[in-house]
C-alpha positions in Angstrom: 96.9 109.8 105.2 93.8 107.7 105.1 93.5 103.4 104.7 92.8 104.0 100.7 96.8 105.8 100.3 98.2 103.4 102.9 97.2 100.5 100.6 98.5 102.1 97.2 101.4 102.8 99.2 101.6 99.7 100.3 100.8 98.4 97.1 104.1 100.1 95.3 106.3 99.1 98.2 105.7 95.0 97.6 105.3 95.6 93.5 108.9 97.2 93.8 110.7 94.8 96.5 109.0 91.7 94.5 110.1 93.0 91.3 113.4 93.3 92.9 114.0 90.1 94.9 116.5 87.7 94.1 114.3 84.5 95.0 110.8 83.7 96.3 111.7 83.7 100.1 113.3 87.6 99.8 110.3 88.4 97.4 108.0 86.8 100.6 109.9 87.9 103.6 109.7 91.9 101.9 106.0 91.3 101.8 104.9 90.3 104.7 107.1 92.9 106.4 106.3 96.0 103.8 102.7 95.0 104.3 102.7 95.2 108.3 104.8 98.0 107.9 102.4 99.9 106.0 98.9 98.6 106.9 98.2 99.0 110.7 95.5 97.7 111.1 97.3 93.8 109.6 98.9 92.8 113.5 100.0 89.1 111.9 101.3 89.5 108.2 102.4 86.2 106.8 103.0 83.7 103.9 101.4 79.7 104.3 103.1 77.1 101.2 100.9 74.6 100.1 103.1 71.1 100.6 101.2 68.5 99.9 97.9 67.7 101.6 99.2 71.0 104.3 100.3 74.3 104.5 103.3 75.4 105.9 104.0 78.6 107.7 107.1 80.4 105.6 107.7 84.3 106.8 105.6 86.2 109.0 105.4 89.5 111.2 103.8 89.3 114.4 103.6 86.9 117.4 105.3 83.5 116.7 102.0 81.0 115.5 101.7 77.6 117.3 100.2 76.6 114.0 103.4 75.9 112.3 101.6 73.0 110.2 97.9 73.5 108.8 95.5 70.8 106.3 93.9 71.4 103.7 90.3 72.0 104.8 90.8 72.8 108.5 90.7 76.4 110.2 90.0 79.8 107.4 93.6 78.8 106.2 92.8 75.4 104.5 89.5 76.4 103.6 90.3 79.1 101.4 93.1 76.7 100.0 90.7 73.8 99.7 88.1 76.4 97.8 90.4 78.1 95.7 88.8 81.3 97.4 89.2 84.8 99.2 88.1 84.5 102.9 87.1 87.6 104.9 86.1 87.0 108.7 84.7 89.9 110.8 84.7 88.2 113.8 86.5 85.1 114.2 85.3 84.1 117.4 81.7 83.2 115.3 83.4 81.3 112.9 84.1 77.7 114.2 86.8 77.7 111.6 88.9 79.6 113.6 92.1 78.3 114.5 92.8 80.9 117.4 96.3 82.2 117.1 96.1 85.2 119.7 93.7 86.1 122.1 93.4 89.8 120.5 92.9 88.8 116.9 89.2 89.6 116.3 89.1 89.2 111.9 91.4 87.5 109.6 91.8 87.7 105.5 93.4 85.1 103.6 94.2 84.6 99.7 95.0 82.2 98.1 98.3 82.7 95.7 97.7 80.7 92.8 99.3 80.4 89.2 97.5 78.7 86.4 94.6 77.8 88.7 97.0 76.0 91.3 97.5 77.0 94.7 100.4 77.4 95.8 100.4 79.3 99.3 98.3 82.4 100.6 97.9 85.1 102.0 96.7 85.5 106.1 96.8 88.5 108.0 94.9 89.0 111.3 93.4 92.5 113.1 93.2 93.0 116.7 90.3 95.1 115.5 86.7 93.2 114.6 85.3 93.8 111.0 89.0 94.8 109.8 89.1 93.9 106.3 87.2 95.6 103.4 86.6 94.8 100.1 89.0 96.7 98.6 91.9 94.7 101.4 90.5 91.9 99.1 91.3 93.3 95.9 94.7 94.7 97.3 95.8 91.1 98.5 94.5 89.4 95.5 97.2 91.5 93.3 100.1 91.3 96.0 99.3 87.2 95.6 99.3 87.2 91.9 102.6 89.1 91.9 104.0 86.8 94.4 102.5 83.7 92.5 105.5 83.5 89.6 108.2 83.7 92.4 107.0 80.7 94.6 106.4 78.8 91.7 110.5 79.3 90.7 111.6 78.8 94.1 111.4 77.4 98.0 110.5 79.4 100.5 112.0 77.9 104.4 109.4 77.7 106.8 108.3 79.4 109.8 111.4 82.3 109.4 109.8 85.6 111.7 110.6 88.9 110.8 
């Protein structure tokens, strides 16, 4: 299966799961599991939720992260939320904003989850491969973020559930 096919399969699975989820928690949990399952270069998938001036880690799939709370403007996650823009980092070791989570991580993509121009949270994806993320990953994750936004707006996500 090509990476393009994997992205389509992942989007279809996430679309169905989010539509059928009873609440924001289940939608978020299913999303991180499905992205990790369908896209093998996504070695860590997580959702951070905006709470005041910081992000807290919600559901994730992968190794535990030491960064369960990130102030706005700090790290790549904090930058993406502050700038209300997706950020792709091809080499995390060359980006001074990077908050190290795993020595294996080589690249990262962070996509804000927004509704009506307001950041609710974000998708954070790491890869153990350098330059693993393309504009196609950005497009996929921005669509996933748009699917999640109404669910997040209508419900609460519990902190740091590992899947």
